[in-house]
C-alpha positions as CSV (number, residue, x, y, z in Angstrom):
1,X,-105.5,-27.1,-12.8
2,X,-102.6,-25.0,-14.0
3,X,-102.0,-21.6,-12.5
4,X,-101.5,-19.6,-9.4
5,X,-103.9,-19.1,-6.4
6,X,-105.0,-16.0,-4.6
7,X,-106.7,-15.9,-1.2
8,X,-108.2,-13.2,0.9
9,X,-110.0,-12.7,4.2
10,X,-113.0,-10.5,4.7
11,X,-115.4,-9.3,7.4
12,X,-114.9,-9.7,11.1
13,X,-111.9,-11.8,12.1
14,X,-112.1,-14.9,14.3
15,X,-109.5,-16.8,16.4
16,X,-109.3,-19.5,13.8
17,X,-109.7,-17.7,10.5
18,X,-105.9,-18.1,9.9
19,X,-106.2,-21.8,10.3
20,X,-108.4,-21.7,7.1
21,X,-105.8,-19.6,5.4
22,X,-103.2,-22.2,6.4
23,X,-105.4,-24.9,5.0
24,X,-105.7,-23.1,1.7
25,X,-102.0,-22.4,1.4
26,X,-100.8,-25.9,2.4
27,X,-103.2,-27.7,0.2
28,X,-102.6,-25.4,-2.8
29,X,-98.8,-26.1,-2.5
30,X,-99.3,-29.8,-2.0
31,X,-101.4,-29.9,-5.2
32,X,-98.8,-28.0,-7.2
33,X,-99.9,-24.4,-7.3
34,X,-96.8,-22.5,-8.5
35,X,-97.5,-19.4,-6.4
36,X,-100.0,-18.5,-3.7
37,X,-100.8,-14.8,-3.3
38,X,-102.5,-13.2,-0.3
39,X,-104.8,-10.2,-0.7
40,X,-104.0,-7.5,1.9
41,X,-107.4,-6.3,3.2
42,X,-109.6,-8.5,1.0
43,X,-111.0,-7.6,-2.3
44,X,-110.5,-3.9,-1.5
45,X,-106.8,-4.4,-1.2
46,X,-106.8,-6.6,-4.3
47,X,-108.2,-3.7,-6.3
48,X,-105.3,-1.6,-5.1
49,X,-102.8,-4.3,-6.0
50,X,-102.0,-4.8,-2.4
51,X,-100.8,-8.4,-2.5
52,X,-98.1,-10.5,-0.8
53,X,-96.5,-13.7,-2.1
54,X,-97.2,-16.2,0.7
55,X,-94.4,-18.4,-0.4
56,X,-92.1,-15.6,0.9
57,X,-93.9,-15.4,4.2
58,X,-94.6,-19.0,5.1
59,X,-91.2,-20.6,4.8
60,X,-91.5,-23.6,7.2
61,X,-93.9,-26.0,8.8
62,X,-93.5,-23.9,12.0
63,X,-94.7,-20.8,10.2
64,X,-97.8,-22.7,9.1
65,X,-98.3,-24.0,12.6
66,X,-98.0,-20.5,14.1
67,X,-100.4,-19.2,11.4
68,X,-103.0,-21.8,12.6
69,X,-102.7,-20.5,16.2
70,X,-102.6,-16.8,15.4
71,X,-105.9,-15.0,15.9
72,X,-107.4,-12.2,13.8
73,X,-106.8,-12.0,10.1
74,X,-103.2,-12.5,9.1
75,X,-103.8,-10.8,5.7
76,X,-106.0,-8.0,7.1
77,X,-109.7,-7.8,6.3
78,X,-112.2,-5.3,4.8
79,X,-115.9,-4.5,4.7
80,X,-116.1,-3.7,1.1
81,X,-119.3,-4.3,-0.8
82,X,-118.7,-5.3,-4.4
83,X,-121.2,-3.5,-6.6
84,X,-123.4,-5.3,-9.1
85,X,-121.8,-5.7,-12.5
86,X,-124.3,-3.3,-14.2
87,X,-123.5,-0.6,-11.7
88,X,-119.7,-0.7,-12.2
89,X,-118.5,-2.9,-15.0
90,X,-115.1,-1.1,-15.0
91,X,-114.4,-2.6,-11.5
92,X,-115.0,-6.1,-12.8
93,X,-112.8,-5.5,-15.8
94,X,-110.0,-4.3,-13.4
95,X,-110.4,-7.4,-11.1
96,X,-110.3,-9.9,-14.0
97,X,-107.4,-8.1,-15.8
98,X,-105.3,-8.3,-12.6
99,X,-106.3,-12.0,-12.1
100,X,-105.1,-12.7,-15.6
101,X,-101.9,-10.7,-15.2
102,X,-101.1,-12.8,-12.1
103,X,-102.0,-16.0,-13.9
104,X,-104.6,-16.8,-11.3
105,X,-106.5,-20.1,-11.8
106,X,-108.4,-20.1,-8.5
107,X,-109.7,-17.4,-6.1
108,X,-110.6,-18.2,-2.5
109,X,-112.4,-15.8,-0.1
110,X,-112.6,-16.6,3.6
111,X,-115.6,-14.9,5.2
112,X,-119.2,-14.7,6.1
113,X,-122.4,-13.6,4.3
114,X,-121.0,-10.5,2.7
115,X,-117.9,-12.4,1.5
116,X,-120.0,-15.1,-0.1
117,X,-121.9,-12.3,-1.9
118,X,-118.5,-11.4,-3.4
119,X,-117.7,-14.9,-4.5
120,X,-121.2,-15.2,-6.0
121,X,-120.8,-12.0,-8.1
122,X,-117.3,-12.9,-9.3
123,X,-118.2,-16.4,-10.2
124,X,-121.2,-15.3,-12.2
125,X,-119.1,-12.7,-14.0
126,X,-116.5,-15.4,-14.8
127,X,-119.3,-17.4,-16.4
128,X,-120.6,-14.3,-18.2
129,X,-117.2,-13.7,-19.9
130,X,-116.2,-17.3,-20.3
131,X,-113.3,-17.1,-17.8
132,X,-111.9,-20.4,-16.6
133,X,-110.9,-18.9,-13.2
134,X,-112.6,-20.8,-10.3
135,X,-114.1,-19.0,-7.3
136,X,-114.7,-20.9,-4.0
137,X,-116.0,-19.5,-0.7
138,X,-114.5,-20.6,2.6
139,X,-117.0,-20.1,5.5
140,X,-116.0,-18.0,8.5
141,X,-118.0,-16.1,11.1
142,X,-118.4,-16.2,14.9
143,X,-122.0,-15.3,14.4
144,X,-122.8,-18.8,12.9
145,X,-125.4,-17.2,10.7
146,X,-124.4,-18.7,7.3
147,X,-127.2,-20.8,5.8
148,X,-127.0,-24.5,4.9
149,X,-123.7,-25.3,6.7
150,X,-124.3,-27.0,10.1
151,X,-122.1,-24.4,11.7
152,X,-119.2,-22.0,10.8
153,X,-115.6,-22.1,11.7
154,X,-115.0,-19.4,14.3
155,X,-118.2,-20.0,16.2
156,X,-117.0,-22.9,18.3
157,X,-114.0,-21.0,19.7
158,X,-116.1,-17.9,20.4
159,X,-118.8,-20.0,22.1
160,X,-116.0,-21.6,24.2
161,X,-114.8,-18.2,25.3
162,X,-118.3,-17.0,26.1
163,X,-119.2,-20.1,28.1
164,X,-115.9,-19.9,30.1
165,X,-116.2,-16.1,30.8
166,X,-119.8,-16.5,31.8
167,X,-118.8,-19.1,34.4
168,X,-116.1,-16.8,35.7
169,X,-118.4,-13.8,36.0
170,X,-120.9,-16.0,37.9
171,X,-118.2,-17.0,40.4
172,X,-117.2,-13.3,40.7
173,X,-120.7,-12.2,41.4
174,X,-121.0,-14.5,44.4
175,X,-118.1,-13.0,46.3
176,X,-120.0,-10.3,48.2
177,X,-123.1,-10.7,50.2
178,X,-125.1,-8.0,48.5
179,X,-127.6,-7.5,45.8
180,X,-126.0,-7.0,42.4
181,X,-126.6,-7.7,38.7
182,X,-124.2,-8.3,35.9
183,X,-125.3,-8.0,32.3
184,X,-123.1,-9.6,29.6
185,X,-123.5,-8.2,26.1
186,X,-122.6,-10.7,23.4
187,X,-122.1,-10.4,19.7
188,X,-124.1,-12.0,16.9
189,X,-126.1,-9.1,15.4
190,X,-129.5,-10.5,14.4
191,X,-128.7,-14.1,15.3
192,X,-128.6,-15.4,18.8
193,X,-126.2,-18.4,18.4
194,X,-123.4,-16.8,20.4
195,X,-125.6,-15.6,23.2
196,X,-127.0,-19.1,23.5
197,X,-123.5,-20.3,24.2
198,X,-123.7,-18.7,27.6
199,X,-126.1,-21.4,28.6
200,X,-123.2,-23.9,28.5
201,X,-121.9,-22.3,31.7
202,X,-124.6,-24.3,33.6
203,X,-123.0,-27.5,34.8
204,X,-122.3,-29.4,38.0
205,X,-120.0,-26.7,39.3
206,X,-122.0,-23.7,38.2
207,X,-125.6,-22.7,38.4
208,X,-125.4,-20.9,35.0
209,X,-126.7,-17.5,33.9
210,X,-130.1,-16.5,35.2
211,X,-131.6,-15.2,32.0
212,X,-130.7,-15.3,28.3
213,X,-132.2,-13.0,25.6
214,X,-131.8,-13.7,21.9
215,X,-132.7,-11.4,19.0
216,X,-135.0,-13.9,17.4
217,X,-137.8,-12.8,19.7
218,X,-138.9,-9.2,20.6
219,X,-137.5,-7.9,23.9
220,X,-139.9,-6.3,26.4
221,X,-138.1,-4.0,28.7
222,X,-140.9,-3.9,31.3
223,X,-141.2,-7.7,31.4
224,X,-137.4,-7.9,31.8
225,X,-137.4,-5.7,34.8
226,X,-140.3,-7.6,36.3
227,X,-138.4,-10.9,35.8
228,X,-135.3,-9.4,37.5
229,X,-137.4,-8.2,40.4
230,X,-138.8,-11.7,40.9
231,X,-135.4,-13.3,40.8
232,X,-134.1,-10.8,43.4
233,X,-136.7,-12.3,45.8
234,X,-134.6,-15.5,46.0
235,X,-131.1,-14.5,44.8
236,X,-128.7,-11.7,45.6
237,X,-126.4,-12.0,42.6
238,X,-127.8,-12.2,39.1
239,X,-126.0,-12.7,35.8
240,X,-127.9,-12.0,32.5
241,X,-126.7,-12.7,29.0
242,X,-128.1,-10.5,26.2
243,X,-127.5,-10.3,22.5
244,X,-126.2,-7.0,21.2
245,X,-129.0,-7.2,18.6
246,X,-132.1,-7.6,20.7
247,X,-134.9,-5.3,19.6
248,X,-138.2,-4.1,21.1
249,X,-141.5,-4.9,19.4
250,X,-141.3,-1.7,17.4
251,X,-138.1,-3.0,15.6
252,X,-135.8,-0.6,17.5
253,X,-132.6,-2.0,18.9
254,X,-132.6,-1.9,22.7
255,X,-129.4,0.2,22.8
256,X,-131.1,2.8,20.7
257,X,-133.4,3.6,23.6
258,X,-130.4,5.2,25.3
259,X,-127.6,7.5,24.2
260,X,-125.6,5.9,21.4
261,X,-123.3,6.8,18.5
262,X,-124.6,6.1,15.0
263,X,-122.2,4.3,12.7
264,X,-123.2,2.3,9.5
265,X,-120.7,0.3,7.4
266,X,-120.8,-0.1,3.6
267,X,-123.2,-3.1,3.9
268,X,-125.7,-1.0,5.9
269,X,-124.9,-2.7,9.2
270,X,-125.3,-0.5,12.3
271,X,-122.6,-0.7,14.9
272,X,-124.3,-2.5,17.8
273,X,-123.0,-1.5,21.2
274,X,-124.5,-0.3,24.5
275,X,-127.3,-2.8,25.1
276,X,-125.8,-4.1,28.4
277,X,-125.0,-0.6,29.6
278,X,-128.5,0.6,29.0
279,X,-130.1,-2.3,30.8
280,X,-127.6,-2.2,33.7
281,X,-128.4,1.5,34.2
282,X,-132.2,0.7,34.3
283,X,-131.6,-2.0,36.8
284,X,-129.4,0.1,39.0
285,X,-132.0,2.9,39.0
286,X,-135.0,0.6,39.7
287,X,-133.5,-1.7,42.3
288,X,-130.9,0.5,43.9
289,X,-128.3,-2.1,43.5
290,X,-124.8,-2.5,42.0
291,X,-125.3,-3.1,38.3
292,X,-122.4,-3.8,36.0
293,X,-122.4,-4.1,32.2
294,X,-119.7,-6.4,30.7
295,X,-119.4,-6.0,26.9
296,X,-117.3,-8.8,25.6
297,X,-116.9,-7.0,22.3
298,X,-113.9,-8.1,20.1
299,X,-112.6,-10.3,22.9
300,X,-115.1,-12.9,21.6
301,X,-113.4,-13.2,18.3
302,X,-109.7,-12.6,19.1
303,X,-109.2,-14.9,22.1
304,X,-106.6,-17.1,20.6
305,X,-105.5,-18.4,24.0
306,X,-108.8,-20.3,24.4
307,X,-109.6,-21.8,21.0
308,X,-111.5,-25.0,20.5
309,X,-109.4,-27.8,18.9
310,X,-112.5,-29.0,17.1
311,X,-112.9,-25.5,15.7
312,X,-109.4,-24.9,14.6
313,X,-109.2,-28.4,13.0
314,X,-112.4,-27.8,11.0
315,X,-111.2,-24.3,10.0
316,X,-108.1,-25.9,8.5
317,X,-110.2,-28.6,6.8
318,X,-112.6,-26.2,5.0
319,X,-109.6,-24.3,3.6
320,X,-108.1,-27.5,2.3
321,X,-111.5,-28.7,0.9
322,X,-112.0,-25.4,-1.0
323,X,-108.7,-25.8,-2.8
324,X,-109.3,-29.5,-3.6
325,X,-112.7,-28.6,-5.0
326,X,-111.2,-25.8,-7.2
327,X,-108.5,-28.2,-8.5
328,X,-111.2,-30.7,-9.3
329,X,-113.0,-28.1,-11.5
330,X,-115.6,-26.7,-9.1
331,X,-116.6,-23.0,-9.0
332,X,-119.3,-20.8,-7.6
333,X,-119.5,-23.0,-4.5
334,X,-119.0,-22.6,-0.7
335,X,-117.6,-25.3,1.5
336,X,-120.1,-26.5,4.1
337,X,-119.9,-28.6,7.2
338,X,-122.3,-31.6,7.5
339,X,-122.9,-33.1,11.0
340,X,-123.2,-36.8,10.8
341,X,-123.5,-37.3,14.6
342,X,-123.4,-35.3,17.8
343,X,-122.6,-38.2,20.1
344,X,-120.0,-39.2,19.1
345,X,-119.4,-35.9,17.2
346,X,-118.7,-36.6,13.5
347,X,-118.6,-33.9,10.9
348,X,-117.7,-33.9,7.2
349,X,-117.2,-31.3,4.5
350,X,-119.2,-30.8,1.3
351,X,-119.9,-28.1,-1.3
352,X,-123.0,-26.0,-2.0
353,X,-124.0,-23.4,-4.6
354,X,-122.9,-20.1,-3.2
355,X,-125.8,-18.2,-4.8
356,X,-128.2,-20.1,-2.5
357,X,-126.2,-19.1,0.6
358,X,-125.1,-15.6,0.0
359,X,-127.1,-12.9,1.9
360,X,-129.3,-15.5,3.7
361,X,-129.1,-15.1,7.5
362,X,-129.6,-18.3,9.5
363,X,-131.2,-17.6,12.9
364,X,-131.8,-19.8,15.9
365,X,-134.9,-21.9,15.4
366,X,-137.7,-20.6,17.6
367,X,-138.4,-24.1,18.9
368,X,-134.9,-23.9,20.5
369,X,-135.9,-20.9,22.6
370,X,-138.1,-21.2,25.7
371,X,-141.6,-20.0,25.4
372,X,-141.1,-17.0,27.6
373,X,-138.0,-16.0,25.6
374,X,-135.6,-16.0,28.6
375,X,-133.6,-19.2,28.0
376,X,-132.7,-21.8,25.4
377,X,-133.6,-25.5,25.1
378,X,-131.4,-28.5,25.8
379,X,-131.4,-29.3,22.0
380,X,-129.5,-26.0,21.4
381,X,-127.0,-26.7,24.2
382,X,-126.4,-30.2,22.7
383,X,-125.9,-28.6,19.3
384,X,-123.2,-26.2,20.6
385,X,-121.4,-28.4,23.1
386,X,-119.4,-30.6,20.7
387,X,-118.0,-27.5,18.9
388,X,-116.2,-26.3,22.0
389,X,-114.4,-29.5,22.8
390,X,-110.6,-29.8,23.5
391,X,-107.9,-27.1,23.2
392,X,-105.0,-26.2,21.0
393,X,-102.7,-24.1,23.2
394,X,-100.7,-21.2,21.8
395,X,-97.0,-21.6,21.3
396,X,-95.8,-19.6,24.3
397,X,-92.6,-17.5,24.3
398,X,-91.5,-15.6,27.4
399,X,-94.9,-16.2,29.0
400,X,-97.0,-15.0,26.1
401,X,-98.6,-16.4,22.9
402,X,-96.3,-16.2,19.9
403,X,-98.1,-15.0,16.7
404,X,-97.0,-14.6,13.1
405,X,-97.5,-11.3,11.4
406,X,-97.2,-10.3,7.8
407,X,-94.8,-7.6,6.7
408,X,-96.4,-4.7,5.0
409,X,-94.5,-4.9,1.7
410,X,-96.5,-5.6,-1.4
411,X,-96.2,-6.9,-4.9
């Protein structure tokens, strides 16, 4: 393959998304790409010619190592829905004209479902017009809801953070000899993979969370309160983990039963927040006890001080695999992870047609959720546990993690 490379990041960031970017950059340079451009704020920034030359930013092996350990999206992200070609052919003309101007041979997009939709649309248009430019998707999402791939980079580190924080909240709840309940709100939208990670808190030194509620099953508020009441007969301090996206049987998000602010992004996604607060207020009123809501929010995806070494390594590998695939002539594909074994844990990379993955939401199988919907099975715990193993500590300077940041100049 002869030509330059361009790479962007899209959607919600993770603590290891920059490791994938490092994998793309390093492999592209090793394979002879003359220049590697970075899109500032994804495809939206690309349309505005907001680009940086990564050769000017990543000048040493230490810069690449810092990039791997820097959380959030180094290039900036976006939530921009690329329209269908028929709805806006001028936009596609503009994108491909700029790609040709920059002599781009391969385009890489690091992201989740919506990002794979962008790769799918661009690769199909390239085929439509006979463009040789190759388009490859690099998976990323803490939600773990991309189809086909065993799991997604970003999920393992978020799961590690959630399991660790859950243990700490359980310890904190046992300090005082009084009745209290802590409700932890966890991200994941309509998929419960992240919330399930709270189950990993249960081990020889921790009794674990008392209840887990995933969005794959309808949530019954009255049954929840009854369950809490029964638990209070034998315990004083309870910890409950709930997904931000749990819904009642009528399809309404639980947080919508209370006071909330309505915000919808360009993909039609509602901002999900307030589930734990609503349920904690209900418990406080009904049981007359101390009730606390803990919303982990963006901490789940930016906690670079507690990344999983497995996760950060795999994130780097999928970035490198994407570049190798494009240089070998592949296009319209997404890199996937294939688990060979859980014990010992062995995982390899492969490719899959992106049009069979884009916009398909992978949820937790119902057989991995207990019949009463209040916990998860051992199979699900065994699935997650290998992904949180080992650590890659930040490079510490004056007592704090050192990050690498991009200057805001552009081409």
